[in-house]
N, C-alpha and C positions, 0 to 999 in steps of 0.2 A: 189587731191593733185598732184602737178606737180614737176618734178625734176628741173625745171628752174624757176627762179623768177626774176622779174625786181626790183632791189633794189631801183631804183629811184622812182618807183611807191610806194614802201613801205615808202620811205623817206617823201613823201608828207603827210603821216599820222602824222608824228612826227616833221615836219620842224619847228613848232612853239616852240618846247621844246628841240630840239637837234641841235646844230650848225652844218653846213656842214662839217667842219673840223673834228669834233668828229664822225659824221656819217661815214666818210671815213675810220675810223679805225675799224668799225664794219662790213664792207661789205663782206670781205673774209669769216668771220665766218657765217654770215647770209646765203650767197650762199651755203656754205658747209652744213649747217644744213638742208636747204631745200632739197639738194641732198640726204643727209643721211636719211631724213624722208621717201623719196621715196624708197630708197634701203632697209630700215629696216621695211617698212610698219609701221611707227611710227607716233605718234602724240605728241605734246607738250601741256601740260596743264599749264597755268600760273596764279598765284594768282594776285589779284589787286595790291599787293605791289611790284610786279616785276618792274624793270626799263623799260622805254619806248621802248628801242631797243629790249628787250625780248617780252614785252607785245604786241607791235604793229608789231614787225619785224619777229618773228618766231613762236609765239604761234598760235595753232589751236583752242584752247578753253580757254577762260579767264573768270574770275569771282571771287566771294568770296568763302568761304569754302563750303557753301551750294550749290552754282551753280556748283562748281567743283565736289562735291560728286554726284550730280544728273547726270551731263554729263558723269562722269566716268562710270556709269552704261551702257551707250549706245555706248561706244567706240568700233569700229570694228577693230581697228588696232591691230597688234601683240605686239607692244611695246608702253608703255606710259612713257613719261619723265615728271616728275612733277617738274616744276620750282616753288619752294616754300620752305616749310620746311618739316622735316621728317614725322611728324604726318600726313600731307596731302598725302604724298606718301603711307603711311601705309593705309590710308582710301581708296585710289585708288586701292591698292592691295586687300583689304578686299572685294571690290565690283567687282574685276576682278581677281579672284584667278588663273585662267589659263593663264593670260597674264604676260609678263615681264614688271615689273614696276621699273623704274630707278629714282634715285634722283641724281642730278649733283654733290652735295657735301654732304657726309654723316654726316658732322658736322653742317649742317643747322638745328639747334634745335629750342627750343621755351621756354621762361622762364615759361610760364604757364604749358606746358607739363612736365617740369622738376620740378615743384613745388609739385607734388603729385605722390604717388606710389599706387600700388594695396593694400598694407597693410594699407595705410591711408583710402582707401575706405572701407575696411573690418572693420576698427575701427569705422568709422562713422556709418556703419550699426549696429554694436553691441551696440553703444551708443544710437541709435534711431531706435529700431526695428519696422519693418512694414512701415517705411517711404521710399517712392520710391527715387531712385538715378537717377538724371538727370545730365549727364556729358557733358560738353562742348567738341566739337570736337577737341579743342586744347589740346589734351591729347594723351598719347601713347595707342596703341592697348591693352596693358595689363590692363590699367586703364579702358578703354571702356568695356573690357570683364567682369569687376566687376560691371557694371552698368545695369540699367534697360532700359534706352533710352538715346540717345545723343541729343544734340541741337547745333545750331549755334547762333551767335548773331542776324541773320536775322529771325530765326524761334523760338527763345526761348519762346516768349510769347505764341505762338500757342502750343508748346510742353508742357509747364507748365500747361496751361489751360486744355489740353486734358488729361494729366496724372492725374491731381487732380480730374477731373470728373470720369475717368475710375477707379481710386483707391478709390474714395469716401473720399478723405482727403483734408485738406487745408494747408498742409505743404509738402515740398520736401527737399531733400538734393540736392543742386545744386553746382557742383564743376567744376573746382577749382578756378575760377575767382571771388573773393569776390566783386569786383566792379560791374561786370555784374550781379551777383546774387542780389545785393542790388538794382540795377536799375530795374531789372525785378520784384522784389518784390514790388517796388513802383508802377509799372504799373498794376500788377495783383491783388495785395492785398493778395497774397499767402505768408504764412510764409516760409522763406527760411533759411535752415541751410547750412552753407558754410564752406569754407576752406581758409586759408590765402595765396592765390595765386593771382598774379597780372601780367599784361603784362608790361614788362619793357619799352615799347614805350609809352603806354597810361598813365601809372601812373605818368609820368614826367610832364604832363600838370596839371595846377591848375586854379582855378577860376580867380586869378589875371591875368593870361595870356589872358583870354577872355576879361577882362576889358581893358587891354592895347590894345588889337586888336581893340576893338570898339572905343577907343579914337583915335588911329592912323589912322583908316580906317572907317570914318563915313558911316553908311548904310550897313556895311558888314553883310552878313548872315552867321551865325556860325553853322556848322554841326559837331556834336561830335560822336565819336564811343562809344557804351555803355560799352566798357572796360575801359573808363575813370571814374574817381570818380563821385559819385552822385552830388558833388558840381559843377563839370565841366558840367555835363549833364544838371543840373538846369540852368546854366548860358548860355547854348547854345540855339539856336532857334529851333533846331531839333536834335534828336539823332537816329542813325540807323547803320546798318551794312554797309560795303563798297558798296554793291549793292544798298542798300536803299539810301545812300548818292548820288550815281551816278544818280539814278532815280530822286531824288529830284532836282538835278542840271539841268538835261536834260529836265524835264517836267516843272518845275517852272521858270527856267532860270533867277536866280537872277543876277543882273549886277555885283555884287562883292561878292565873297564867300570865306570862310576860312574853310578848312577841318581839324578838330582836330584829326589827325591820322597819319599814316606813310607817309613819304615824297612822294614816287613814286605814291601814289594814286592821289595826286593833279596833277602831271605831266601827268598821263594817261588820266584823265578827261580833262585837258587843251588841250591835243593834239586833242581830239574830239570836243572841244568847244572853239576854239581860241577867240571867241567874248566875253567870260565871263572872267572877271578879277579874277584870283586865287591868294589869299593871302596865303602865305605858312609858317605858324608857326609850321612846322612839325618836327618830330623826326625820325631818321633813325632806322630801325630794322637791327641790324648787322647780324642776321640769314638769313633774306630774301635776303640780299645783297651778300650772299655767292654764289648764283646762278648767273653765268655770261654766256655770249655767248660762251666763250672759254670752259667753263666747260660743257655746254649743248652739244657742238660739240664733246668734248671728250667722254661724256656719250654715245652718239650715235655711235661713232667710236668703242669704246671698250665694249659697253654694261655694263657700270658701272654707278652708284653703285646700284646693284639690291637689292630690298626690299624683304625680306623673313619673314614669320611669322610662329610661332608654330601653328600647326593645331587646337589644343584645344583653344588657346588664340584667334585665328582668328575666330573660330566659335562663341564664346561669344561676341566678339567685333562686328562681322558682324550683329549679331542679334540686338544689340543696335543701330547700324547705320541704319539698314533697318527699324526698328520701327520709327526712326526719319523721314526717307524719306516717309514712309506711312502717317505720320501725316502731314508733310510739303506739 
């Protein structure tokens, strides 16, 4: 890491998606963030849904929830700034209990995380005794602590298959995203008991949107996130996590592609692959967009907002996350 950065070199990464006049408004914050990272011995982890000036301009580690969880284990810095939403910062803290973990905006929540409580998990266990609980990482640490193992959209199939083999069962409680659960059940043949939670970004897409895309853009390859409804997934050419979407685009290189997910994902892939036409039928995540360069700068300047966890809750949640990472 260096205290100085050439912002024009950084701009070359994003020049296809950010106009020069807009980039000029970012440069002061970008230069300050790089200086502060050096001073604080800090790193910035950014989810794939972060805007390009964050994702390509100041982040040290980028990826989907699974990638960030993996990378967080090996971070050597003293301070981790999680440019994403609160549950992601909690996961980073679980895996780095001795480090200072910061979230730039404490109100950066998640509709899925807010859809379920620890009491809901206990009620599901009581109603289905002996059935293992697989919890999506898009949940609070308190909910993870009530679970047997976590999963992400990228490793859910592997986790479900491993859990059912290990437990000798053909059903699981998979919470809280009912669409993800339904899509994984269709892939694995495992009976899934779920909870009425949905992602407010992905639930807004419907199969009619896909049909309209295909009519308006002949030959477009449609990639859907598995948090979309089963009808949307069935209408797409491929479904996968944000990392799997990126891998599909960069290895198969379709001439024209539409990502059925959050808006900034398309921008970040387009920045790396300017020769691929990106159709953008996207929805914005208001929580992801709470992270800005100015807030990341303030977070590093003031060491706010620090994520702390109750030790007993952290122990249970850490166990569920670590089990996931062992399987993944």
